[in-house]
C-alpha positions as CSV (number, residue, x, y, z in Angstrom):
1,X,107.6,127.8,112.8
2,X,108.3,124.3,114.2
3,X,106.1,123.0,111.4
4,X,109.2,123.3,109.3
5,X,110.8,120.5,111.3
6,X,109.3,117.5,109.6
7,X,110.0,114.5,107.4
8,X,106.9,114.5,105.3
9,X,107.1,111.0,103.8
10,X,107.4,109.5,107.3
11,X,104.4,111.3,108.9
12,X,102.3,108.8,110.9
13,X,104.0,105.8,109.3
14,X,104.2,102.5,111.0
15,X,106.4,99.8,109.5
16,X,108.4,96.7,110.4
17,X,111.5,97.6,108.4
18,X,113.1,100.9,107.6
19,X,116.1,101.9,105.5
20,X,118.8,99.1,105.5
21,X,117.0,97.3,108.3
22,X,115.7,94.5,106.1
23,X,116.9,91.0,105.2
24,X,117.9,92.1,101.6
25,X,120.0,95.1,102.6
26,X,121.4,94.3,106.0
27,X,125.1,93.7,106.5
28,X,124.7,90.2,108.0
29,X,121.6,88.1,107.3
30,X,122.5,85.6,110.0
31,X,122.7,88.4,112.6
32,X,119.5,89.9,111.3
33,X,117.6,86.6,111.7
34,X,118.9,85.9,115.2
35,X,118.6,89.4,116.6
36,X,116.9,88.9,120.0
37,X,114.6,91.8,120.3
38,X,111.5,92.8,118.3
39,X,111.9,95.9,116.1
40,X,109.2,98.1,114.6
41,X,109.0,101.7,113.6
42,X,106.4,104.2,114.6
43,X,106.8,107.8,113.3
44,X,104.9,110.7,114.7
45,X,102.8,113.3,112.9
46,X,106.0,115.2,112.1
47,X,107.6,112.1,110.6
48,X,110.1,111.5,113.4
49,X,110.6,108.2,115.3
50,X,109.2,109.6,118.5
51,X,106.0,110.1,120.4
52,X,104.1,113.4,119.8
53,X,105.9,116.5,120.9
54,X,104.8,118.4,124.0
55,X,102.2,121.2,123.5
56,X,103.5,123.9,125.8
57,X,106.4,126.2,125.2
58,X,107.8,125.4,128.6
59,X,107.8,121.7,128.0
60,X,109.5,122.2,124.7
61,X,112.2,124.3,126.3
62,X,112.8,121.9,129.1
63,X,113.1,118.9,126.8
64,X,116.5,117.7,125.6
65,X,116.5,117.8,121.8
66,X,118.5,115.1,120.0
67,X,119.6,115.7,116.4
68,X,121.3,113.4,114.0
69,X,121.0,110.9,111.2
70,X,119.9,107.2,111.1
71,X,122.1,106.5,114.2
72,X,119.7,108.9,116.0
73,X,116.6,107.5,114.4
74,X,117.8,104.1,115.8
75,X,117.7,102.1,112.6
76,X,117.8,98.3,113.4
77,X,116.9,98.6,117.1
78,X,113.9,98.8,119.3
79,X,112.7,102.3,120.1
80,X,113.7,102.0,123.8
81,X,117.3,101.2,122.7
82,X,117.8,104.4,120.7
83,X,120.2,106.8,122.3
84,X,117.6,109.6,122.8
85,X,115.5,107.1,124.7
86,X,118.5,105.9,126.7
87,X,119.2,109.6,127.5
88,X,115.6,110.0,128.7
89,X,115.9,107.0,130.9
90,X,119.1,108.4,132.5
91,X,117.9,111.9,133.0
92,X,114.2,111.5,133.6
93,X,113.7,114.3,131.0
94,X,111.6,114.3,127.8
95,X,114.0,113.8,124.9
96,X,112.8,114.8,121.5
97,X,114.2,112.7,118.6
98,X,115.0,114.7,115.5
99,X,116.9,111.9,113.7
100,X,116.6,111.7,109.9
101,X,117.8,108.8,107.9
102,X,120.6,109.9,105.5
103,X,120.9,113.4,107.0
104,X,124.0,115.3,106.1
105,X,125.9,117.5,108.5
106,X,124.5,120.5,106.6
107,X,121.0,119.3,107.3
108,X,121.8,118.5,110.9
109,X,123.3,122.0,111.5
110,X,120.2,123.7,109.9
111,X,118.0,121.6,112.2
112,X,119.9,122.6,115.3
113,X,119.7,126.3,114.3
114,X,115.9,126.0,113.8
115,X,115.4,124.5,117.2
116,X,117.6,127.2,118.8
117,X,115.8,130.0,116.9
118,X,112.3,128.9,117.7
119,X,112.6,127.1,121.0
120,X,116.0,127.9,122.6
121,X,115.8,124.8,124.8
122,X,118.2,124.3,127.7
123,X,120.0,121.4,126.1
124,X,120.6,119.9,122.6
125,X,122.7,116.8,121.9
126,X,124.0,116.5,118.3
127,X,125.4,113.3,116.8
128,X,127.1,114.4,113.6
129,X,127.2,112.2,110.5
130,X,129.8,111.2,108.0
131,X,132.0,114.0,106.8
132,X,131.6,113.0,103.1
133,X,127.8,113.1,103.3
134,X,126.7,116.5,101.9
135,X,123.6,118.5,101.0
136,X,123.7,119.2,97.3
137,X,121.1,121.6,96.0
138,X,118.9,120.9,99.0
139,X,119.1,117.1,98.8
140,X,121.2,115.0,101.1
141,X,123.7,112.7,99.3
142,X,126.1,110.1,100.5
143,X,128.9,112.1,99.0
144,X,129.5,115.1,96.8
145,X,131.7,113.8,93.9
146,X,133.1,117.3,93.4
147,X,134.4,117.6,97.0
148,X,137.8,116.6,98.3
149,X,138.5,115.2,101.8
150,X,139.8,118.7,102.7
151,X,136.5,120.2,101.5
152,X,134.6,117.7,103.6
153,X,136.6,118.5,106.7
154,X,136.2,122.3,106.2
155,X,132.5,121.9,105.7
156,X,132.1,119.8,108.9
157,X,134.1,122.4,110.9
158,X,131.9,125.1,109.5
159,X,128.8,123.3,110.6
160,X,130.2,122.9,114.2
161,X,131.2,126.5,114.4
162,X,127.9,127.7,113.0
163,X,126.0,125.8,115.7
164,X,128.4,127.1,118.4
165,X,128.1,130.7,117.3
166,X,124.3,130.6,117.4
167,X,123.7,128.5,120.5
168,X,122.8,131.5,122.7
169,X,121.8,130.2,126.1
170,X,121.3,126.6,124.9
171,X,123.9,124.0,126.0
172,X,124.9,122.1,122.9
173,X,126.8,118.8,123.4
174,X,128.5,117.4,120.3
175,X,129.2,113.8,119.4
176,X,130.2,112.0,116.2
177,X,128.9,108.6,115.0
178,X,131.0,105.7,116.0
179,X,133.0,103.1,114.3
180,X,132.2,103.0,110.6
181,X,134.7,105.4,109.3
182,X,138.4,105.5,108.4
183,X,140.9,106.4,111.2
184,X,141.6,109.7,109.6
185,X,137.9,110.6,109.7
186,X,137.7,109.7,113.4
187,X,140.7,111.8,114.3
188,X,139.6,114.7,112.2
189,X,136.0,114.6,113.3
190,X,137.1,114.5,117.0
191,X,139.5,117.4,116.4
192,X,136.8,119.6,115.0
193,X,134.7,119.3,118.2
194,X,137.5,119.4,120.8
195,X,136.9,123.0,121.8
196,X,133.1,122.7,122.3
197,X,131.3,120.5,124.9
198,X,131.6,117.0,123.4
199,X,131.5,113.3,123.9
200,X,134.9,111.5,123.3
201,X,134.9,109.3,120.2
202,X,132.3,106.6,120.8
203,X,133.5,103.1,120.2
204,X,131.0,100.7,118.4
205,X,130.4,98.1,121.2
206,X,127.5,96.3,119.7
207,X,125.4,96.0,116.5
208,X,121.7,96.7,115.8
209,X,119.7,94.2,113.8
210,X,120.8,95.6,110.4
211,X,124.5,95.1,111.4
212,X,125.5,98.6,110.5
213,X,124.1,100.8,113.3
214,X,124.9,100.5,117.0
215,X,122.7,99.3,119.7
216,X,122.0,99.8,123.4
217,X,125.4,99.1,124.9
218,X,127.0,101.7,122.6
219,X,124.2,104.1,123.4
220,X,124.8,103.6,127.1
221,X,128.5,104.3,126.7
222,X,127.8,107.5,124.9
223,X,125.1,108.8,127.2
224,X,127.1,108.2,130.4
225,X,129.6,110.6,129.0
226,X,127.1,113.1,127.6
227,X,124.9,113.5,130.7
228,X,127.6,115.2,132.9
229,X,127.9,117.9,130.3
230,X,124.2,118.8,130.2
231,X,122.6,121.6,132.2
232,X,120.0,119.6,134.2
């Protein structure tokens, strides 16, 4: 059943640039050109920016599953700077990266439920996406033109509650992407996760090569606050 967890167009892909991490689409060409670390992308046979998954059921259960959008993929940063890899370095545990570029919160919630249903691991860490990013007829879009802000908040809250209701014995720690959102989004997003295990709103402390996503310093800030909430 885990075969359903895949990004088909990224299977076994290796590339030097991905998404907005290129000189034509980055936020700051000067920053891009002077970024000090080499960046490349290697996607596994399931299409995720990760090594191949463990074979045994026990190894899958003991791994920490990391779910999110491009901030979880780690667009614009070396593989070892991504927050799932920083989490692995701090815990000594295998951390499985289920980040998908452009993923909506609907997609993120469905992914978490699939992992719970078919693996029921000890720990999952979710980094939720923008509230306005929605799945429309099965396709993730940057926004649904027919939704109001109130609709987006309600949908995000529904996703969080759905995950919490189905978590079973899995410890699910919630976080929201940092920094690139209006203040109202920050306050509302944080309010929606206040009564579940969560990371306080993460400040954007540095920038990846593309200038939009965060880098290792921000990942370290987040992980230092997530680790105490995990069952290790």
